[in-house]
Every structure is written in C-alpha cells, then in structure tokens.
N, C-alpha and C positions, 0 to 999 in steps of 0.2 A: 375546222377544228373538230366539231362534233359530227356525229353521224347524221346523214340527211336521208329522208324518206320522202317520196312523192306524196301529194295530197289530192283527194277527191271528196266532193260533198255528196251526201245521200240524204234523201228525205223519206221518213217512214212514220206513218201515223202522225203527221203534223210536227214531227221532231226532226231537226236537221242533225245529221251526224257527219263528222269529219273523219275521213279515212286518212291517217297520217301518211303523207308522201314527201313533202319538203320540210319536215320538222327537224329542228336541231335538237338532239338529245344529249345535251351537255349542260353542266351547271355553271353558274357564275358565283364566285366567292367575293364577298366584301370584307374589308378589314378596317376596323377602327383602331389604328396603330397608336400605342402609347409606350412610354418609357418602361413601365412596369408590366402592364398587361395589354393584350390585344383582343378586342371583341371580334368575333367572326360570325358572319351570316352567309347563307347560301340560298340559291334558288332551287326550285324543283327542276327536273330535267327539261321541262317545257319552257322554263324561264318565265313563268307567270307569277309565282309566289315567292316572296322573300321571307325567310324564316331565320330566327336566331339559331346558331349552331352551338357555340360555346365561347368561353373566354380562356385564353391560355397565357401563361407567363411569356412575355415578349422574347426572352432568351430561348424559349422552346418553340417559337412560332415556325421557323423553317422546317424543323423536324416534323411538327404536326402537319404542315402543309404537304410535305413529301409523302407521308402516310396517306393523307386524304386523297391526293392526286393519283396515288398508286391504285386506290380502290374505286375512285369515281372519275368520270370524264369531266374535265374542267375546261371551259372555253375561254374564260376571262377572269382576271383579278380586278376588282374595283378597290382602290385604296383611298380612304378619306383624305381630303386636302384641307388642312386647317388654314383658314383665312381670317384676316381681321375685318372689321366693319368697312374699312376703306378699300377692301378687295386686295390688299397686299398680303403676301404670305405671313403667317403667324411665326413667332419665334420658335415654336415647336417644329416647324417644317424642316429645320436643319437636322433634326434627329431622324426624320423619315427618309431623307435622301440616301444615306448609306444603306438603309434597309432595301429601298427600291433597287439599288444596284445589285445587291445580293440576290434579291428575288428574280431579277432578270437573268442572272448567271445560272441560278439553280433551275429555273423554268424558262429557257429561252423560247420555247414554242408557244407559250401562253402569254398573250398580250396583257398589258397593264393599263388601266385607265384611271383617272382621278375623278373624284366627286366631292364637291364642296360639302364640308361637314360642319359649317357654322350652325350653332344652336342644337346640334343633335343630342348632346348630353342633357341639355335642359328639356328638350322634347322627350327624351327617354325617361327622365325623372318624372315629368308630368304624366307620361303614359303609366308609370308605376302607380302614381296617385290615383289616376282615373280608373285603373283596374282593381283598386281596393287593397293594394298591398299595405301591410302594417308598416309602421315607422321603422322597426328593426329590419324588415326585409328591404326597405328602400335604401338602407345604408350599404347594401351589397354592391360595391363598385364594379365587381365583375359582371353583375347583371346589367348595370347601367351601360357598360361597354358593349355587351352583347346586343342590347336593344338599340344602342347607337349604330352599331354595324348594320342592323336590320333596317334602320331608317335611312342610312347611306345607300344601301342596296335598293330599297324601294324608290328612293329619289332617282337613282340611275334608271331603274326600270320605267319610271314614269316619263322620263325625258327621252328615252330610247325610241 
C-alpha cells in the first residue's frame, strides 16, 4: 500500500541514525463510529504516533474520508468494535455493519481492521479530567469521540 524505502543504520558521535530504506510512508486512520458523529484519529506517516484528527457528523464521514485519502496516503482503516463485557457484539454493532460495507465499496484498495473499543469513552473522559479541562469543555461530546478514536488507534498500534 504505502511507499517502501530500504533501511540502513549509521553511527555518528555515539548516536545511531536510521537511513530509511524499508519504511512504509502511509497513514492509518481510526474511526470511533457513532450514529450522530464519528471521531477520527490518524497516525503519522511512520505509523508511530496516534493523534486525534477531528470529529465529523456521521452522515458526512465518507465525503470527509474521500477528501483525506485524496490528499494523504492511507494504508489501513481501523474501526472501533463495540463489545459487551461478555465479549459479544454490542447492540450498536448493527449500525456499524452497513457503514463497513459502504467503506469497502468506496475504498476497495484499503483494508479495514477492527479494534475493541470497550471503555474508550470512559478513558477519553478521564483523559480530559487528567489534562485539566474545565467542566464545560468536558461536555464537548465531539472531543470525547476524537479522543476515543485516538485511544482505539493507539491500542491497535500497541498490539501490532
């Protein structure tokens, strides 16, 4: 999918440098899909860092992704998989299935993987508290969705 470059290691003044040779230069996008809004997170081109990108109204999601993919190389979509505590699919999962089918049709060349999204909203809210956001700012559900997408993406990167 992404461009590949060969890699060599160099040492200079006790510092090691990597000359990129077999490095994939494409991003991974994670989606925290919801009925009203979808949080979006993205990696850097080296696929090392997960960062929140934005939150878009779900009915505008495919158009947003078309524009993003036209401007950036994207190797993979990670879509949050809502599950219950007993590991069965959540009732929200039925809303995601039609979207996944549309996503596959619009971007047939980009694979889609799923990532367990249990507790991501709670973790996102706690992150907002820990970072010192005021109560009014913590009510911003779009920000919670964006942070949740970032947590989903980081969880995928950690297990990769």
